[in-house]
C-alpha positions in Angstrom: 14.9 16.3 -3.8 15.5 16.6 -0.4 19.0 17.0 1.4 18.6 14.8 4.6 22.0 14.5 6.3 22.4 11.1 8.3 19.1 9.9 6.9 19.7 6.8 4.5 15.9 6.7 3.4 12.5 7.9 3.8 9.6 6.0 4.0 5.8 6.1 4.1 4.3 5.8 7.6 0.8 5.2 8.6 -0.5 7.0 5.8 -3.4 5.1 4.4 -6.2 7.7 4.9 -3.6 10.5 3.5 -3.0 8.4 0.6 -6.9 7.8 -0.3 -7.2 11.5 0.4 -4.4 12.3 -2.3 -5.8 9.9 -4.7 -9.3 10.2 -4.2 -10.1 11.2 -8.0 -8.3 7.7 -9.0 -10.1 5.8 -6.3 -13.7 7.5 -7.6 -12.6 6.4 -11.2 -11.7 2.9 -10.0 -15.2 2.7 -8.6 -16.7 3.1 -12.2 -14.9 0.2 -13.5 -17.0 -2.9 -14.9 -15.2 -5.3 -12.8 -14.7 -5.0 -9.1 -11.1 -6.4 -9.3 -10.1 -4.4 -12.3 -6.2 -4.0 -12.3 -6.5 -1.2 -14.8 -4.3 -2.7 -17.4 -5.9 -4.6 -20.1 -9.7 -5.1 -19.0 -12.5 -3.7 -21.0 -14.6 -0.9 -19.7 -11.8 0.3 -17.4 -12.8 3.8 -16.2 -9.2 4.6 -15.2 -7.8 3.7 -18.6 -10.4 5.6 -20.5 -9.6 8.5 -18.4 -6.0 8.3 -19.2 -6.6 7.9 -23.1 -8.8 11.1 -22.6 -6.3 12.9 -20.9 -8.7 13.3 -18.0 -6.1 11.6 -15.6 -2.6 12.6 -16.2 -0.7 9.4 -16.8 2.4 10.5 -14.6 -0.2 11.4 -11.7 -1.3 7.4 -12.2 2.2 6.3 -12.1 2.8 8.1 -8.8 -0.6 6.4 -7.7 0.9 2.9 -8.4 4.3 3.6 -7.2 2.9 4.7 -3.6 0.4 2.0 -3.5 3.2 -0.4 -4.2 5.4 1.3 -1.4 2.3 1.2 1.1 1.8 -2.8 0.2 5.5 -3.4 0.9 5.4 -1.8 4.3 2.4 -3.4 5.0 4.0 -6.8 4.2 7.2 -5.9 6.3 5.1 -4.6 9.2 3.1 -8.2 9.1 6.2 -9.9 8.9 7.4 -8.2 12.1 4.3 -8.6 13.9 4.4 -12.5 13.2 7.9 -12.9 14.4 7.1 -10.8 17.4 3.9 -13.1 18.4 6.2 -16.2 17.6 8.7 -15.0 19.9 6.2 -14.0 22.8 4.3 -17.6 22.2 7.7 -19.3 22.7 8.4 -17.1 26.1 4.7 -18.1 27.4 5.3 -21.8 26.8 8.7 -21.4 28.8 7.1 -19.9 31.4 4.3 -22.3 31.4 6.6 -25.4 31.5 8.7 -23.7 34.5 5.8 -23.5 36.8 5.6 -27.3 37.3 
């Protein structure tokens, strides 16, 4: 727990490489799964599930991995939406400029 006076929330930002380093063990296990698109839920021959069941991988660590991955995906989609709005706004500005030139 952290005391952050004046701050309402903390978010992950530009952490893709740090995240991959932090959870490199899980990423390596995922490469050993039989299926490339393995979701590590109910698929057979899932190396991540097997590692959790054999206590090679702590289930709490895997839960943190999933939570962090979800947060990064959310931030990426939020950033993409902002960029799309900006591009649309810039496109409308350029369109107005081109029409006023005539």
